[in-house]
C-alpha positions in Angstrom: 0.0 0.0 0.0 1.6 3.3 -1.0 2.2 6.0 1.6 0.5 9.3 0.8 2.2 12.5 2.2 -0.1 15.3 3.2 0.7 18.4 1.2 1.4 21.4 3.5 -0.2 24.8 3.2 1.2 28.4 3.3 0.2 31.7 4.7 1.9 34.9 3.4 1.6 38.6 3.4 3.3 42.0 3.9 4.0 43.9 7.1 4.1 47.7 6.9 4.2 50.5 9.5 1.4 53.0 10.0 2.7 55.1 7.1 2.7 52.1 4.6 6.5 51.7 4.7 7.8 48.1 4.5 8.6 46.9 8.0 11.3 44.2 8.4 12.0 42.2 11.6 8.4 41.7 12.7 7.6 38.2 14.2 4.6 36.5 12.6 3.1 33.4 14.0 0.2 31.3 12.8 -1.4 29.4 15.6 -3.9 26.5 15.0 -7.2 27.3 16.7 -7.4 23.7 18.0 -4.0 24.0 19.6 -2.4 21.4 17.3 0.5 23.5 16.2 1.4 26.2 13.8 4.4 28.0 12.3 6.3 31.3 12.3 8.3 33.6 10.1 10.0 37.0 10.2 9.2 39.8 7.9 12.0 40.4 5.3 13.6 43.8 4.3 10.7 44.4 2.0 8.1 43.5 4.7 7.1 40.2 3.1 6.8 36.9 5.0 5.8 33.4 4.3 4.8 30.7 6.8 5.2 27.3 5.2 4.6 23.7 6.3 1.2 24.2 7.8 -1.3 21.4 8.1 -4.8 21.8 6.9 -6.9 23.5 9.5 -7.9 26.9 11.0 -5.4 29.4 12.2 -5.1 32.9 13.7 -2.1 35.0 12.9 -0.2 37.3 15.3 2.2 40.1 14.5 4.7 41.2 17.2 8.0 43.2 17.3 11.2 41.6 18.5 12.6 39.6 15.6 15.1 42.3 14.5 12.8 45.3 13.9 14.6 48.6 14.3 12.0 49.8 16.7 10.4 47.6 19.3 7.6 50.1 20.0 4.9 48.5 17.9 1.6 47.3 19.3 1.0 43.5 19.1 -1.8 42.7 16.7 -3.7 39.7 15.3 -5.1 39.5 11.8 -7.3 41.3 10.9 -6.3 44.6 12.7 -7.2 43.6 16.3 -5.3 43.7 19.5 -7.4 40.9 21.0 -6.8 37.3 20.0 -10.5 36.5 20.7 -11.4 38.9 17.8 -8.8 37.6 15.4 -10.2 36.5 12.0 -9.7 32.8 11.4 -7.9 31.6 8.3 -9.0 28.2 7.1 -6.4 26.2 5.1 -7.0 23.2 3.0 -4.1 20.8 2.3 -1.6 22.4 -0.1 -3.5 25.7 -0.1 -1.5 29.0 -0.3 -3.3 32.0 1.2 -1.7 35.4 0.4 -2.7 38.9 1.5 -2.6 38.2 5.3 -1.1 41.7 5.8 -0.6 43.9 8.8 -0.1 47.7 9.3 1.7 47.9 12.6 0.7 50.8 14.9 3.2 52.6 17.2 2.8 52.0 20.9 2.9 54.1 23.9 5.7 53.9 26.5 5.7 54.0 30.3 9.1 54.7 31.8 10.7 55.8 35.0 13.6 55.5 37.4 13.8 53.3 40.5 15.6 55.0 43.4 16.3 54.3 47.1 14.9 56.5 49.8 18.3 58.1 50.0 18.1 58.9 46.3 20.5 56.3 45.0 19.6 54.5 41.8 18.5 50.9 42.2 19.4 48.4 39.5 18.0 45.0 39.0 14.5 45.8 40.1 11.7 43.9 38.3 9.0 46.2 36.8 5.8 44.6 35.7 3.2 46.6 33.7 -0.3 45.1 33.5 -3.5 46.6 32.0 -6.1 47.3 34.7 -8.9 46.2 32.4 -9.5 44.8 28.9 -7.3 42.6 26.8 -4.4 44.9 26.2 -0.9 43.5 26.5 1.4 44.7 29.3 5.1 44.3 29.6 8.1 43.7 31.8 11.4 45.5 32.3 14.4 45.4 34.7 15.9 48.6 36.0 19.3 49.3 34.6 22.5 50.5 36.4 21.1 54.0 36.5 17.7 52.8 37.8 16.0 53.6 34.5 13.3 51.3 33.1 11.0 51.4 30.1 8.1 49.3 28.7 6.8 50.1 25.3 4.4 48.7 22.7 1.4 49.7 24.9 -2.1 50.7 23.7 -4.1 53.5 25.1 -5.6 52.5 28.5 -4.9 52.3 32.2 -2.0 50.3 33.6 -0.7 49.1 37.0 3.0 49.2 37.4 4.5 46.9 40.1 8.1 47.0 41.4 9.7 44.0 43.1 13.1 42.6 43.9 14.5 39.4 42.4 15.7 40.5 39.0 19.3 40.7 40.0 19.1 43.5 42.5 21.9 43.6 45.1 19.4 44.6 47.8 16.7 42.2 48.8 15.5 44.6 51.5 13.8 47.2 49.4 10.8 49.3 50.3 8.5 50.7 47.7 6.1 53.5 48.4 2.7 53.8 46.8 0.7 50.7 47.8 3.6 48.2 48.3 5.3 49.0 45.1 2.2 49.3 42.9 1.4 52.5 41.0 -1.4 53.2 38.5 -0.6 54.9 35.2 -3.0 56.1 32.5 -1.7 56.1 29.0 -3.5 58.4 26.6 -2.6 59.5 23.0 -0.6 56.7 21.6 
């Protein structure tokens, strides 16, 4: 009895910035909606990408910075133009099918940043900074304060965020005290 190999499918498209310029270095992942797998690619210098080797099935596609893009301050998004994976448009693939035109126009994000200092004014390095949205499905972020105490989290959408500071990220002092509700502060981001 001959063995028949399943022919794999492909998803492709182009990633641009909010001004329609080609955007290289964006991570693109296709995730099977049944959790059975997927694939990934990185946008090329001309913004194009191709995810090959996909099995027949239904997929959602996510676009995120971090695969070599010059700026990391892009808001994560799912196809088709949504920041919420629950609102992502499903792409149905048959065996061997090539679906093109799964494009994204990345939007710039907002940034929350600051400096962590001791009560005596000295900069504190190695402090964990966690930024979480107070409501909704927006993505947050994480940073570690540098040698000058500075930290920054970008790629945020408009909304309200809670920022939490904690030790354990390489800080020399494990005996830190953070004012403002045990190290938690609320920030509101407007005008991305």
